[in-house]
VMD Tcl script that draws the C-alpha trace (Angstrom):
set ca {
  {0.03 -0.11 -0.15}
  {1.03 3.08 -1.05}
  {0.74 6.17 0.85}
  {1.39 9.18 -1.34}
  {-2.58 9.61 -2.04}
  {-3.55 9.93 1.18}
  {-4.05 12.45 3.34}
  {-0.69 13.60 6.09}
  {-2.06 14.76 9.90}
  {0.63 16.77 10.61}
  {2.24 16.95 14.42}
  {3.16 20.12 16.84}
  {4.28 19.95 20.84}
  {2.94 22.09 22.88}
  {3.00 22.00 27.35}
  {0.40 24.77 27.19}
  {-2.78 24.08 25.29}
  {-4.53 26.70 25.98}
  {-2.46 29.68 24.77}
  {-1.99 27.28 21.03}
  {-5.64 27.05 20.57}
  {-5.63 30.89 21.28}
  {-3.04 31.24 18.54}
  {-3.60 28.49 16.51}
  {-7.30 29.96 16.26}
  {-7.90 32.73 17.36}
  {-3.77 34.82 15.71}
  {-3.43 32.48 12.54}
  {-7.52 31.94 12.43}
  {-6.73 27.75 12.14}
  {-10.20 25.92 11.84}
  {-10.91 24.16 15.74}
  {-12.38 20.71 15.87}
  {-12.19 19.56 19.06}
  {-9.59 19.47 22.19}
  {-9.16 16.69 25.24}
  {-6.21 15.48 27.52}
  {-3.74 14.61 24.37}
  {-4.36 16.77 21.63}
  {-6.50 20.36 19.92}
  {-7.40 19.03 16.38}
  {-7.61 21.97 13.97}
  {-8.53 21.31 9.82}
  {-5.58 22.91 7.80}
  {-5.67 24.06 4.42}
  {-8.01 23.56 0.68}
  {-7.47 19.57 2.41}
  {-7.77 20.69 5.55}
  {-5.24 18.36 6.48}
  {-5.71 17.85 10.47}
  {-2.51 19.48 12.71}
  {-3.27 17.99 15.75}
  {-1.39 19.99 18.36}
  {-0.36 17.24 21.27}
  {0.19 17.82 24.76}
  {3.19 16.62 25.84}
  {5.02 18.11 28.60}
  {8.12 20.34 28.62}
  {9.22 21.21 24.91}
  {12.42 22.45 23.51}
  {11.58 24.15 20.16}
  {13.13 22.24 17.17}
  {16.11 25.31 15.48}
  {14.29 24.56 12.36}
  {10.65 25.30 10.21}
  {8.16 21.89 11.84}
  {5.28 23.86 9.28}
  {4.62 25.99 6.85}
  {2.24 27.09 4.73}
  {2.61 28.77 0.83}
  {1.14 32.13 0.36}
  {0.43 34.10 -2.69}
  {1.81 37.35 -1.40}
  {4.52 36.59 1.18}
  {5.34 40.30 2.20}
  {1.31 41.02 2.54}
  {0.56 38.01 5.08}
  {3.94 39.12 6.99}
  {2.45 42.67 7.72}
  {-1.05 40.94 8.50}
  {0.47 38.62 10.92}
  {2.35 41.16 12.38}
  {-0.07 43.29 13.32}
  {-1.75 40.68 15.28}
  {1.99 40.42 17.52}
  {3.23 37.78 15.21}
  {7.15 38.29 14.93}
  {9.45 36.53 13.07}
  {12.82 35.10 13.94}
  {15.79 37.37 12.30}
  {18.95 35.30 11.88}
  {22.39 36.48 11.31}
  {23.17 34.02 9.24}
  {20.85 34.40 6.56}
  {20.41 37.49 4.13}
  {16.88 38.66 4.91}
  {15.07 41.51 4.00}
  {13.58 44.35 5.64}
  {10.70 42.10 6.59}
  {12.94 38.89 7.09}
  {12.33 37.71 4.10}
  {14.82 34.67 3.36}
  {16.05 33.98 -0.21}
  {16.20 29.78 -0.12}
  {19.14 29.07 -3.05}
  {18.27 28.00 -6.10}
  {18.37 23.37 -4.78}
  {15.99 25.02 -2.61}
  {13.48 26.04 -3.68}
  {10.15 25.07 -5.11}
  {9.35 23.78 -8.71}
  {8.22 27.30 -10.57}
  {7.95 28.86 -6.90}
  {10.41 32.00 -6.47}
  {10.56 30.23 -3.06}
  {11.58 32.73 -0.60}
  {10.43 32.72 3.24}
  {10.40 33.85 6.62}
  {10.23 32.42 10.01}
  {7.52 33.32 11.84}
  {9.04 33.51 15.67}
  {6.27 34.01 18.10}
  {3.83 35.76 19.06}
  {2.91 37.95 21.54}
  {-1.35 37.41 21.79}
  {-2.54 35.19 24.79}
  {4.41 33.44 17.08}
  {2.42 36.30 -7.34}
  {3.87 33.15 -7.25}
  {3.27 30.82 -3.93}
  {6.22 31.46 -1.26}
  {6.45 28.70 1.97}
  {6.08 30.93 5.42}
  {7.77 28.37 7.14}
  {6.88 28.73 11.50}
  {9.66 27.92 14.20}
  {7.38 28.00 16.95}
  {8.81 29.48 19.95}
  {7.23 31.09 23.17}
  {4.12 30.53 25.80}
  {2.21 27.86 23.44}
  {4.97 25.71 23.90}
  {4.65 26.68 27.48}
  {7.34 28.66 28.13}
  {5.80 32.84 29.13}
  {3.27 33.88 28.41}
  {4.01 37.18 26.64}
  {6.11 34.37 24.32}
  {4.57 32.05 21.85}
  {7.52 30.53 20.03}
  {8.59 28.26 22.24}
  {4.15 26.85 22.90}
  {3.19 25.58 19.96}
}
mol new
graphics top color blue
foreach p $ca { graphics top sphere $p radius 0.5 }
foreach p [lrange $ca 0 end-1] q [lrange $ca 1 end] { graphics top cylinder $p $q radius 0.2 }
display resetview
């Protein structure tokens, strides 16, 4: 049996389910499905991919992207999320523009796209071709400080 044509299920850890739900549902606008002691479940995107934000105790945010979105206008998306209190990471080892967008090397680009990326790092809430919007979540959503959902997703 091949999994190639079956719907994926995404998992993101959190140690603060309440902050994670508020962030994903209200800040990012994901469709809430259910919540229990194990996970908070959302549906994402046109294919309605299931995202399970899993309660996992202490969480150390990964230093790389674990989840992302393809957006048609990366700068407009960054502006909209920034207005909602989301901050984007800046890295000294990457050449990023004033909004935090990095243009990936040719080898990392999706076919037919210019593939700039921006890393969503945290939120202060209680973080014309398709371009990936990467997400590195830190802050209160993972269970860190209330003001820093980058560790809280």
